C-alpha positions as CSV (number, residue, x, y, z in Angstrom):
1,X,21.5,9.9,27.6
2,X,18.3,11.8,26.6
3,X,18.4,10.5,23.1
4,X,19.0,6.9,24.4
5,X,15.9,7.3,26.6
6,X,13.7,8.5,23.7
7,X,14.9,5.7,21.5
8,X,14.3,3.1,24.3
9,X,10.8,4.5,24.9
10,X,10.0,4.1,21.2
11,X,11.2,0.5,21.4
12,X,8.9,-0.1,24.4
13,X,5.9,1.2,22.5
14,X,6.6,-1.0,19.5
15,X,7.3,-4.1,21.6
16,X,3.9,-3.6,23.3
17,X,2.2,-3.0,19.9
18,X,3.7,-6.0,18.2
19,X,4.0,-8.3,21.2
20,X,7.5,-9.3,20.0
21,X,11.1,-8.4,20.6
22,X,12.0,-10.1,17.3
23,X,9.5,-8.0,15.3
24,X,10.9,-4.8,16.6
25,X,14.5,-6.0,16.0
26,X,13.5,-6.7,12.3
27,X,11.9,-3.2,12.0
28,X,15.0,-1.5,13.4
29,X,17.5,-3.8,11.7
30,X,19.2,-4.6,15.0
31,X,19.5,-7.7,17.1
32,X,16.8,-9.0,19.4
33,X,19.4,-8.6,22.2
34,X,19.7,-4.9,21.4
35,X,16.0,-4.4,21.8
36,X,16.0,-6.3,25.1
37,X,18.9,-4.1,26.3
38,X,16.8,-1.0,25.6
39,X,13.9,-2.4,27.8
40,X,16.4,-3.3,30.5
41,X,17.8,0.2,30.3
42,X,14.3,1.6,30.9
43,X,13.7,-0.7,33.8
44,X,17.1,0.3,35.4
45,X,16.5,4.0,34.7
46,X,13.1,4.1,36.3
47,X,13.7,1.4,38.9
48,X,10.6,-0.6,38.0
49,X,9.8,-3.8,36.1
50,X,8.0,-3.0,32.9
51,X,7.2,-6.4,31.3
52,X,6.0,-9.8,32.3
53,X,8.0,-12.2,30.1
54,X,7.0,-15.8,29.4
55,X,8.0,-18.2,26.5
56,X,4.7,-17.4,24.7
57,X,3.7,-13.9,25.6
58,X,4.8,-10.4,26.7
59,X,2.5,-8.3,28.8
60,X,2.9,-5.0,30.6
61,X,3.2,-4.6,34.4
62,X,1.1,-1.9,36.0
63,X,4.3,0.3,36.0
64,X,4.8,-0.6,32.3
65,X,1.3,0.4,31.5
66,X,1.7,3.7,33.2
67,X,5.0,4.4,31.4
68,X,3.5,3.5,28.1
69,X,0.6,6.0,28.6
70,X,3.1,8.7,29.5
71,X,5.6,7.9,26.7
72,X,3.2,8.0,23.7
73,X,2.3,11.7,23.9
74,X,6.0,12.5,24.5
75,X,7.0,10.6,21.3
76,X,4.2,12.1,19.3
77,X,5.4,15.6,20.5
78,X,8.9,14.8,19.3
79,X,7.5,13.8,15.9
80,X,5.6,17.1,15.7
81,X,8.7,19.1,16.6
82,X,10.8,17.2,13.9
83,X,8.0,17.7,11.4
84,X,7.6,21.5,12.1
85,X,11.3,22.1,12.1
86,X,11.8,20.0,9.0
87,X,9.6,22.4,7.1
88,X,12.6,24.8,7.2
89,X,14.7,22.3,5.3
90,X,15.1,22.9,1.6
91,X,15.0,19.2,0.9
92,X,13.0,16.9,3.2
93,X,15.0,14.0,4.6
94,X,14.2,10.8,6.5
95,X,12.2,7.7,6.0
96,X,8.6,7.5,4.8
97,X,6.7,4.2,5.1
98,X,4.0,3.9,2.5
99,X,1.4,1.2,2.5
100,X,0.4,0.1,-1.0
101,X,-1.7,-2.6,-2.6
102,X,0.2,-5.1,-4.7
103,X,-1.2,-3.7,-7.9
104,X,-0.3,-0.1,-7.0
105,X,3.3,-1.2,-6.1
106,X,3.8,-2.1,-9.8
107,X,3.1,1.5,-10.7
108,X,4.9,3.3,-7.9
109,X,8.1,1.3,-7.5
110,X,9.5,1.9,-11.0
111,X,8.9,5.7,-10.6
112,X,10.4,6.2,-7.2
113,X,14.1,6.5,-8.3
114,X,13.3,9.8,-10.0
115,X,12.0,11.2,-6.6
116,X,14.9,9.8,-4.7
117,X,17.4,11.2,-7.2
118,X,16.0,14.7,-6.6
119,X,16.0,14.3,-2.8
120,X,19.2,12.4,-1.7
121,X,18.3,12.5,2.0
122,X,14.9,10.9,1.4
123,X,14.2,7.2,1.9
124,X,10.9,5.4,1.0
125,X,9.9,2.0,2.3
126,X,7.0,0.3,0.5
127,X,4.9,-1.9,2.7
128,X,3.0,-4.0,0.1
129,X,-0.2,-5.8,1.1
130,X,-3.8,-6.2,-0.1
131,X,-4.9,-6.4,3.5
132,X,-5.5,-3.2,5.3
133,X,-4.3,-2.9,8.9
134,X,-4.0,-0.2,11.5
135,X,-1.7,2.6,10.3
136,X,-0.3,3.3,13.8
137,X,0.4,-0.3,14.5
138,X,1.9,-0.8,11.1
139,X,4.0,2.4,11.5
140,X,2.7,3.8,8.2
141,X,3.2,7.4,7.3
142,X,1.0,7.2,4.2
143,X,-1.3,4.5,2.7
144,X,-3.4,4.0,-0.4
145,X,-6.9,2.8,0.4
146,X,-9.7,1.7,-2.0
147,X,-13.4,2.4,-1.1
148,X,-15.1,5.0,1.0
149,X,-13.0,6.0,4.0
150,X,-15.0,5.8,7.2
151,X,-12.1,5.5,9.7
152,X,-12.1,8.7,11.7
153,X,-8.5,8.2,12.9
154,X,-7.2,9.0,9.4
155,X,-7.3,12.0,7.1
156,X,-8.0,11.1,3.5
157,X,-7.1,12.8,0.3
158,X,-9.3,11.6,-2.5
159,X,-7.3,10.8,-5.6
160,X,-9.8,9.4,-8.1
161,X,-11.6,6.3,-9.2
162,X,-10.0,2.8,-9.3
163,X,-10.5,0.9,-12.5
164,X,-10.1,-2.7,-13.6
165,X,-9.6,-3.6,-17.2
166,X,-9.6,-6.8,-19.3
167,X,-6.2,-7.3,-21.0
168,X,-4.5,-9.9,-23.2
169,X,-1.1,-10.3,-24.9
170,X,-1.0,-9.4,-28.6
171,X,-0.1,-13.1,-29.3
172,X,-3.4,-14.2,-27.7
173,X,-5.3,-11.7,-29.8
174,X,-3.5,-12.8,-33.0
175,X,-4.6,-16.4,-32.3
176,X,-8.1,-15.9,-31.0
177,X,-9.3,-12.4,-31.8
178,X,-10.9,-9.9,-29.5
179,X,-14.3,-10.4,-27.8
180,X,-16.8,-8.0,-29.3
181,X,-18.8,-7.8,-26.0
182,X,-18.6,-9.2,-22.5
183,X,-20.8,-12.3,-23.3
184,X,-18.2,-13.5,-25.8
185,X,-15.7,-14.0,-22.9
186,X,-17.4,-17.3,-22.5
187,X,-15.7,-18.7,-25.5
188,X,-12.3,-17.3,-24.6
189,X,-9.6,-18.6,-22.2
190,X,-9.5,-16.4,-19.1
191,X,-7.1,-16.2,-16.2
192,X,-9.0,-15.9,-12.9
193,X,-7.8,-14.0,-9.8
194,X,-9.2,-16.3,-7.2
195,X,-10.2,-14.3,-4.1
196,X,-13.2,-16.4,-3.1
197,X,-16.7,-17.1,-4.3
198,X,-17.7,-15.5,-7.6
199,X,-14.1,-14.8,-8.5
200,X,-14.9,-16.1,-12.0
201,X,-17.6,-13.5,-12.4
202,X,-16.4,-10.3,-14.1
203,X,-18.6,-7.2,-14.1
204,X,-18.7,-4.7,-16.9
205,X,-20.8,-1.6,-17.8
206,X,-22.1,-0.8,-21.2
207,X,-25.0,0.8,-23.1
208,X,-27.4,-1.7,-21.6
209,X,-26.3,-1.3,-18.0
210,X,-24.1,-3.5,-15.8
211,X,-23.4,-7.0,-16.9
212,X,-22.0,-9.9,-14.9
213,X,-20.2,-12.5,-17.0
214,X,-19.0,-16.0,-15.9
215,X,-15.5,-16.8,-17.3
216,X,-13.3,-19.9,-17.2
217,X,-9.8,-21.0,-17.8
218,X,-7.3,-23.6,-16.5
219,X,-5.2,-21.0,-14.6
220,X,-6.4,-19.5,-11.3
221,X,-4.2,-17.7,-8.8
222,X,-4.8,-15.9,-5.5
223,X,-2.2,-13.2,-6.4
224,X,-2.5,-10.6,-9.2
225,X,1.2,-10.9,-10.0
226,X,0.8,-14.5,-11.1
227,X,-2.3,-13.5,-13.1
228,X,-0.4,-10.7,-14.7
229,X,2.5,-12.8,-15.7
230,X,0.3,-15.5,-17.1
231,X,-1.5,-12.9,-19.3
232,X,1.8,-11.7,-20.6
233,X,2.7,-15.1,-21.9
234,X,-0.3,-15.1,-24.1
235,X,-2.3,-17.7,-22.3
236,X,-5.6,-15.8,-22.0
237,X,-7.5,-12.7,-21.0
238,X,-7.0,-11.3,-17.5
239,X,-9.1,-8.8,-15.5
240,X,-6.6,-6.6,-13.6
241,X,-6.2,-3.2,-11.9
242,X,-5.3,-0.7,-14.7
243,X,-2.4,0.6,-12.5
244,X,-0.8,-2.8,-12.6
245,X,-0.8,-3.1,-16.4
246,X,-0.6,0.4,-17.6
247,X,3.1,0.3,-18.4
248,X,2.5,-3.0,-20.4
249,X,-0.3,-1.3,-22.3
250,X,2.0,1.6,-23.2
251,X,4.7,-0.7,-24.4
252,X,2.3,-2.9,-26.3
253,X,3.1,-6.0,-24.3
254,X,-0.6,-6.2,-23.4
255,X,-3.6,-4.8,-25.1
256,X,-6.9,-3.7,-23.6
257,X,-10.0,-5.6,-24.7
258,X,-13.6,-4.6,-24.2
259,X,-12.5,-0.9,-23.8
260,X,-16.1,0.2,-24.6
261,X,-17.4,-1.8,-21.7
262,X,-15.5,-0.4,-18.6
263,X,-15.8,-2.1,-15.3
264,X,-17.6,-0.1,-12.5
265,X,-15.0,1.8,-10.5
266,X,-14.5,2.5,-6.8
267,X,-12.9,5.6,-5.2
268,X,-9.4,5.5,-3.9
269,X,-7.5,7.8,-1.6
270,X,-4.2,8.5,0.1
271,X,-4.6,8.5,3.9
272,X,-2.5,9.4,6.8
273,X,-3.0,9.3,10.6
274,X,-4.9,12.3,12.1
275,X,-2.8,11.8,15.2
276,X,0.4,12.6,13.5
277,X,1.6,15.9,12.1
278,X,2.2,15.4,8.4
279,X,6.0,15.7,8.0
280,X,7.3,17.5,4.9
281,X,8.9,14.3,3.6
282,X,5.5,12.6,3.8
283,X,3.7,15.4,2.0
284,X,6.5,15.2,-0.7
285,X,5.8,11.5,-1.3
286,X,2.1,12.0,-1.3
287,X,2.3,14.9,-3.8
288,X,4.6,12.7,-5.9
289,X,2.2,9.8,-6.1
290,X,-0.7,12.1,-7.0
291,X,1.4,13.7,-9.7
292,X,2.3,10.3,-11.2
293,X,-1.3,9.4,-11.4
294,X,-2.2,12.7,-13.0
295,X,0.5,12.3,-15.6
296,X,-0.6,8.8,-16.5
297,X,-4.2,9.8,-16.7
298,X,-3.1,12.5,-19.2
299,X,-1.0,10.1,-21.2
300,X,-3.9,7.7,-21.5
301,X,-6.3,10.6,-22.4
302,X,-8.7,9.4,-19.7
303,X,-11.7,11.5,-18.7
304,X,-11.6,13.5,-15.5
305,X,-13.6,10.9,-13.8
306,X,-11.2,8.1,-14.5
307,X,-7.9,7.5,-12.7
308,X,-5.6,4.5,-13.1
309,X,-5.2,2.2,-10.3
C-alpha cells in the first residue's frame, strides 16, 4: 500500500508538470487509464478531489495544490535515501536519463554498450535535443550543456571547450582539392546547417585573427545529421561539431580541412540538478562520459585546451 501511494504521488507530480495523462503514460510505459487510476486512488485515499478535468486542460484543485506541495519534498527525500543507500552497492543499478545534443549523441551512443556490459543492472535513456529545457520538468538526471552555465538550480562540471571543424569526404577532396585558407571556401561547394540568419557564415581563427567567411551550396538542412550524411556522400564541405564526426575522421571516411584555422570554441559542461542528491548510477555515467572525451582527446593528440564535442 505504501509503495502504491508513493508511485501514485510521483504520477501526480508528473501529471501536473506535463499537463497530460498521456505524456506520463508514455514516460512510464503504461496505459493512460493506469495513470488515471493512480490519480483516482489518491483522491479516494485522501477523500478529496485533486484535479479539475476538461477536454482541453488539467488544473489542480486547492486540495491538489496542497498535496503537491507536500508530496514533492517526500519524493525528493525518497530519492536521497535511495541514492545514499545505493552507494553501498558494488554495482550501481537503475535508470539514468541523460540529456544530449544531437551531435553529442553520435559520440556517446556507440560507446554506451561497453558501460552497460560492465554494469548489467544499469539502464541509460538518452534524451536527444538541441533545445535546452528544465531538467526537473524533463526528468533529466544529467545533461550536457554548451556555453557558460548561469542557472543556479544546477551544478555544473566543466568538461572542456566545444569545437566545430570543416570536413569533407576523401572523394570530394580528390575531385576539388582542399582550400588553403578560409577565403577559398567561396569557390567550394559547402553544405549549410540552416539555423537562421547568417547560417551561411562560418567563423575561423588564424594567424591574422578571426575571419568570417560566406559559403554557399545547393544543400541546406536544419539538422546536423542530414548535413553529416550529405558530407559523407562527397557532395561538399560541411562545418560540424567535432564530436559528431570524430569517428568518421578516425576511419578516414571524412577528412578535416583548414585544420590550421580552427573555429573559436565555447565551453561545455555536464550538469545535474542541485535539488537532487547525485545517485551513484548518475555519477558513474557522468564519469564515463568524461573518460570517453579524455580518451578521444588523447587519441587525436589535442592540446589541453581542446576537447571534442
